[in-house]
C-alpha positions as CSV (number, residue, x, y, z in Angstrom):
1,X,-24.9,40.0,-9.1
2,X,-22.3,40.2,-11.5
3,X,-20.7,36.8,-12.6
4,X,-18.3,35.5,-15.3
5,X,-20.5,33.3,-17.5
6,X,-19.1,30.6,-19.8
7,X,-22.0,29.8,-22.3
8,X,-19.9,27.7,-24.5
9,X,-16.1,26.3,-24.8
10,X,-14.1,29.2,-25.8
11,X,-10.6,31.0,-25.0
12,X,-10.4,33.4,-21.5
13,X,-10.6,36.1,-24.2
14,X,-14.3,35.3,-25.1
15,X,-15.7,35.8,-21.6
16,X,-17.7,38.6,-20.2
17,X,-18.7,39.7,-16.8
18,X,-22.5,39.4,-16.9
19,X,-25.5,40.2,-14.6
20,X,-27.0,37.1,-13.3
21,X,-29.9,36.1,-10.9
22,X,-28.7,35.7,-7.2
23,X,-28.2,32.0,-6.6
24,X,-30.5,30.4,-4.1
25,X,-29.8,28.1,-1.6
26,X,-31.5,24.3,-1.3
27,X,-31.3,22.0,1.5
28,X,-27.8,21.2,2.6
29,X,-26.6,24.5,1.2
30,X,-25.4,27.6,2.4
31,X,-24.9,30.8,0.4
32,X,-21.8,32.9,0.4
33,X,-20.6,36.7,-0.5
34,X,-17.7,36.0,-2.4
35,X,-14.7,38.3,-1.7
36,X,-11.6,36.3,-3.1
37,X,-11.5,33.7,-5.6
38,X,-8.2,31.3,-6.2
39,X,-7.2,30.8,-9.6
40,X,-5.8,27.3,-10.8
41,X,-4.6,26.0,-13.9
42,X,-7.7,23.8,-14.5
43,X,-10.0,26.9,-14.7
44,X,-8.5,27.6,-17.9
45,X,-9.0,24.0,-19.0
46,X,-12.6,23.9,-17.9
47,X,-13.0,27.3,-20.0
48,X,-11.4,25.6,-23.3
49,X,-13.2,22.4,-22.4
50,X,-10.1,20.3,-22.3
51,X,-10.6,19.5,-18.1
52,X,-12.1,15.8,-17.5
53,X,-14.9,17.5,-15.9
54,X,-17.3,19.7,-17.9
55,X,-19.6,21.8,-16.1
56,X,-23.0,22.2,-17.4
57,X,-23.3,25.8,-19.4
58,X,-23.6,28.6,-18.5
59,X,-21.4,28.4,-15.8
60,X,-18.4,30.7,-13.7
61,X,-14.7,29.5,-13.8
62,X,-13.5,29.5,-10.2
63,X,-12.8,26.1,-7.8
64,X,-12.1,27.8,-4.8
65,X,-13.6,30.9,-2.9
66,X,-13.3,32.7,0.5
67,X,-16.2,34.9,1.7
68,X,-19.2,35.6,4.3
69,X,-22.5,33.4,4.5
70,X,-25.0,35.3,4.2
71,X,-27.7,32.0,4.2
72,X,-26.7,29.9,6.6
73,X,-26.9,26.1,7.4
74,X,-26.2,24.2,10.7
75,X,-23.2,25.4,12.4
76,X,-22.4,27.9,9.3
77,X,-24.7,30.8,10.5
78,X,-25.0,34.1,8.8
79,X,-21.6,36.1,8.9
80,X,-19.4,33.1,9.4
81,X,-16.2,33.9,7.3
82,X,-15.6,30.9,5.3
83,X,-13.7,29.1,2.5
84,X,-15.2,27.0,-0.2
85,X,-14.2,24.1,-2.4
86,X,-16.9,24.2,-5.5
87,X,-14.9,22.5,-8.6
88,X,-16.4,25.6,-10.6
89,X,-18.6,28.5,-9.9
90,X,-16.5,30.9,-7.9
91,X,-15.8,34.0,-10.3
92,X,-19.6,35.3,-9.2
93,X,-20.4,37.9,-6.4
94,X,-22.2,35.3,-4.9
95,X,-22.2,31.4,-4.6
96,X,-24.7,28.6,-3.5
97,X,-22.4,25.8,-2.0
98,X,-22.9,22.1,-0.3
99,X,-22.6,22.8,3.5
100,X,-19.6,19.9,3.3
101,X,-17.5,22.2,1.0
102,X,-17.8,25.1,3.3
103,X,-15.4,25.6,6.4
104,X,-14.7,28.2,8.5
105,X,-11.5,29.9,8.4
106,X,-9.1,31.2,10.9
107,X,-9.8,34.8,12.4
108,X,-6.2,35.8,11.4
109,X,-6.7,34.8,7.9
110,X,-7.4,37.0,5.3
111,X,-10.0,36.3,2.3
112,X,-7.2,36.3,0.1
113,X,-5.4,33.8,1.7
114,X,-8.1,31.7,2.4
115,X,-9.0,31.5,-1.1
116,X,-5.6,30.4,-1.8
117,X,-5.5,27.3,0.2
118,X,-8.1,24.8,-0.5
119,X,-7.0,23.5,-3.8
120,X,-3.5,23.3,-3.7
121,X,-3.1,22.6,0.0
122,X,-5.7,19.9,0.2
123,X,-4.6,18.2,-3.3
124,X,-1.0,18.1,-1.9
125,X,-1.6,16.8,1.6
126,X,-4.2,14.1,0.1
127,X,-1.3,13.3,-3.0
128,X,1.3,12.7,-0.6
129,X,-0.3,11.6,2.7
130,X,-3.3,9.2,1.2
131,X,-2.0,8.3,-2.5
132,X,1.9,8.6,-1.6
133,X,2.2,7.3,1.7
134,X,5.5,9.4,2.2
135,X,7.2,8.8,5.1
136,X,9.4,10.9,7.4
137,X,13.2,10.5,6.3
138,X,12.4,9.9,2.5
139,X,13.2,11.8,-0.3
140,X,10.1,13.8,-2.5
141,X,10.9,15.7,-5.7
142,X,8.3,18.3,-6.5
143,X,8.1,19.3,-10.0
144,X,7.2,23.0,-10.9
145,X,7.7,23.6,-7.4
146,X,7.0,27.5,-7.5
147,X,3.3,27.0,-8.8
148,X,0.7,26.7,-6.8
149,X,0.4,23.0,-6.0
150,X,4.1,22.6,-6.4
151,X,4.8,25.1,-3.2
152,X,2.1,23.7,-1.3
153,X,3.8,20.4,-1.7
154,X,6.8,21.5,-0.8
155,X,5.9,23.2,2.8
156,X,3.6,19.9,3.1
157,X,6.8,17.8,2.6
158,X,8.6,19.4,4.9
159,X,6.0,19.4,7.4
160,X,5.7,15.6,7.4
161,X,9.5,15.3,7.8
162,X,10.7,14.4,4.2
163,X,14.1,15.9,2.4
164,X,12.2,18.1,-0.2
165,X,13.7,18.6,-3.8
166,X,12.5,21.4,-5.5
167,X,12.6,21.9,-9.5
168,X,11.8,24.7,-11.2
169,X,12.8,26.6,-14.3
170,X,14.2,29.8,-13.0
171,X,16.7,31.0,-10.3
172,X,13.7,33.1,-9.0
173,X,11.2,30.4,-8.8
174,X,14.0,28.2,-6.9
175,X,14.8,31.1,-4.3
176,X,11.0,31.0,-3.5
177,X,11.1,27.1,-3.2
178,X,14.1,27.5,-0.5
179,X,12.5,30.3,1.5
180,X,9.3,27.9,1.9
181,X,11.5,25.1,2.9
182,X,13.1,23.0,0.1
183,X,16.4,21.3,1.1
184,X,17.5,21.1,-2.6
185,X,17.0,22.6,-6.0
186,X,17.1,21.7,-9.6
187,X,16.8,24.1,-12.7
188,X,15.3,21.7,-15.1
189,X,15.7,24.4,-17.8
190,X,19.6,24.1,-17.4
191,X,20.5,21.1,-15.7
192,X,20.3,17.8,-16.4
193,X,17.7,16.3,-14.1
194,X,18.2,12.7,-13.9
195,X,22.1,13.6,-13.2
196,X,21.3,16.1,-10.7
197,X,18.8,13.3,-8.7
198,X,21.6,10.9,-8.8
199,X,24.0,13.5,-7.2
200,X,21.7,14.5,-4.7
201,X,20.6,11.1,-3.8
202,X,23.9,9.9,-4.1
203,X,22.7,7.3,-6.5
204,X,19.8,5.9,-4.6
205,X,17.0,7.6,-6.3
206,X,14.0,9.8,-5.2
207,X,11.4,8.0,-3.0
208,X,8.4,10.3,-4.1
209,X,8.0,12.5,-7.3
210,X,5.1,15.0,-7.1
211,X,4.4,15.7,-10.8
212,X,1.9,18.4,-11.8
213,X,4.1,18.8,-14.9
214,X,3.9,16.3,-17.1
215,X,5.2,16.0,-20.8
216,X,8.9,15.0,-21.5
217,X,9.6,15.9,-17.2
218,X,7.8,12.8,-16.4
219,X,9.7,9.9,-17.8
220,X,13.8,11.0,-16.5
221,X,11.8,11.1,-13.1
222,X,10.4,7.6,-13.0
223,X,13.8,6.6,-14.3
224,X,15.3,8.3,-11.1
225,X,12.6,6.4,-8.7
226,X,14.3,4.4,-5.6
227,X,13.3,1.1,-5.4
228,X,9.5,1.1,-3.8
229,X,9.1,4.4,-5.5
230,X,6.0,6.2,-6.6
231,X,5.2,8.7,-9.0
232,X,2.3,10.7,-7.9
233,X,0.7,12.0,-11.0
234,X,-1.2,15.4,-10.4
235,X,-1.7,17.2,-13.5
236,X,0.1,18.1,-16.8
237,X,0.8,21.8,-16.8
238,X,3.8,21.4,-19.8
239,X,1.2,20.3,-22.2
240,X,1.4,16.9,-23.0
241,X,0.2,13.7,-21.6
242,X,3.2,11.6,-21.5
243,X,3.5,7.8,-21.9
244,X,5.7,5.7,-19.8
245,X,7.6,2.7,-20.7
246,X,5.9,0.4,-17.8
247,X,8.7,-1.6,-17.6
248,X,10.3,0.8,-15.7
249,X,7.8,0.8,-13.0
250,X,8.2,-3.6,-13.0
251,X,12.0,-3.4,-12.8
252,X,12.2,-0.7,-10.0
253,X,9.1,-2.3,-8.3
254,X,7.3,1.4,-8.3
255,X,4.2,2.9,-8.7
256,X,2.4,5.3,-10.6
257,X,-0.3,6.5,-8.6
258,X,-3.2,9.2,-9.6
259,X,-4.4,12.2,-7.7
260,X,-7.7,13.8,-7.7
261,X,-9.0,16.3,-5.0
262,X,-12.5,16.6,-6.7
263,X,-13.3,12.6,-6.4
264,X,-11.5,12.2,-3.0
265,X,-13.3,15.2,-1.4
266,X,-16.7,13.6,-2.9
267,X,-16.2,10.0,-1.8
268,X,-15.0,10.9,1.8
269,X,-16.1,14.5,3.3
270,X,-14.9,13.6,6.2
271,X,-11.6,12.6,5.4
272,X,-10.9,15.9,3.3
273,X,-12.5,17.8,6.3
274,X,-10.0,16.2,8.8
275,X,-7.0,17.0,6.2
276,X,-8.1,21.1,6.0
277,X,-8.0,21.0,10.0
278,X,-4.5,19.8,9.6
279,X,-3.9,22.3,7.5
280,X,-4.9,25.1,9.6
281,X,-3.0,23.7,12.5
282,X,-0.1,24.0,10.6
283,X,-1.0,27.4,9.2
284,X,-1.4,28.7,12.6
285,X,1.9,27.0,13.2
286,X,3.7,28.7,10.7
287,X,4.4,25.9,8.8
288,X,2.2,26.4,5.7
289,X,1.9,29.7,4.5
290,X,0.1,30.6,1.2
291,X,2.5,32.8,-1.3
292,X,-0.1,35.4,-3.5
293,X,1.9,36.5,-6.5
294,X,-0.6,38.8,-7.7
295,X,-4.1,40.0,-6.4
296,X,-6.7,41.3,-9.2
297,X,-9.9,42.4,-9.2
298,X,-13.0,40.9,-10.8
299,X,-12.6,43.3,-13.8
300,X,-9.2,41.9,-14.3
301,X,-10.2,38.1,-14.6
302,X,-8.9,37.2,-17.7
303,X,-5.3,38.7,-16.9
304,X,-5.5,36.7,-13.7
305,X,-6.6,33.4,-15.5
306,X,-3.7,34.1,-18.3
307,X,-0.9,34.2,-15.7
308,X,-1.7,31.1,-14.3
309,X,-2.0,29.3,-17.8
310,X,1.0,30.8,-19.2
311,X,2.9,29.5,-16.0
312,X,4.1,32.9,-14.7
313,X,2.7,32.7,-11.3
314,X,4.9,32.3,-8.8
315,X,2.7,30.6,-5.5
316,X,-1.1,31.7,-6.1
317,X,-3.4,34.2,-7.9
318,X,-6.6,35.6,-6.3
319,X,-9.3,37.6,-7.7
320,X,-10.7,39.7,-5.2
321,X,-14.6,40.5,-5.4
322,X,-16.7,43.2,-2.9
323,X,-15.3,45.1,0.1
């Protein structure tokens, strides 16, 4: 099979498509012929050795895939159309995955859509429901709201009954957020984030902040929390990991809560599977609809990863493989 292989931590430009042996499934595993791979920001971090989880060499980047089961296990029989959350290994023509990481996809869901689903939607639902305890009627601020996880959080927040405030850096991105259900928008490249939040919430502050951006944007959001508010720490796409004055949490009786999908899914695969069932139900109802920014062939994998790493994607980027 062909696979993108990383033999050492390096830049995306250093990676090559290589010939590799087909992976063989062991007990409790399934083999999948890959049809599409979702690209995420942390794929680039893994390649560079800057992500918290470092796969053993050689590895293929790509945390989520969709395809067809070639060697089954249990109810996942040969020929089943599936998606899988792998963590890494996806940019290859064939993968092997633990059966609990794999789920059949709805008949009407295309492979490219399915590959854009696991990481962003499972992360956002776990964050908002389990970690943020978001309740209907509360306000939710989403930073980086036009990116993959951000746009998923906008849709899920609306599905959960929240008032969603989307923050992004261009009018085009904010228009996309409104099209996916955002009630209010903030251009944090041209507007004062704290002042706009005061206007939107009439001085009360926001109940939950969904933050995949970090850097200089986090502290003004914490200062804008309502009493009892929750900051959800998703990632640091803007670069720097922010340092917070903890007295802000004390004074606001607020909480900063870390979110990591991989750890949650491994510790409680049944709960993760229940989240996926809920997301599929919302998908069938049209309440969550992945927005595909661009689709690339396997030979264009570098362009796909660079687009995401440079924050040029609106929604999700996918790489398609095979027929």
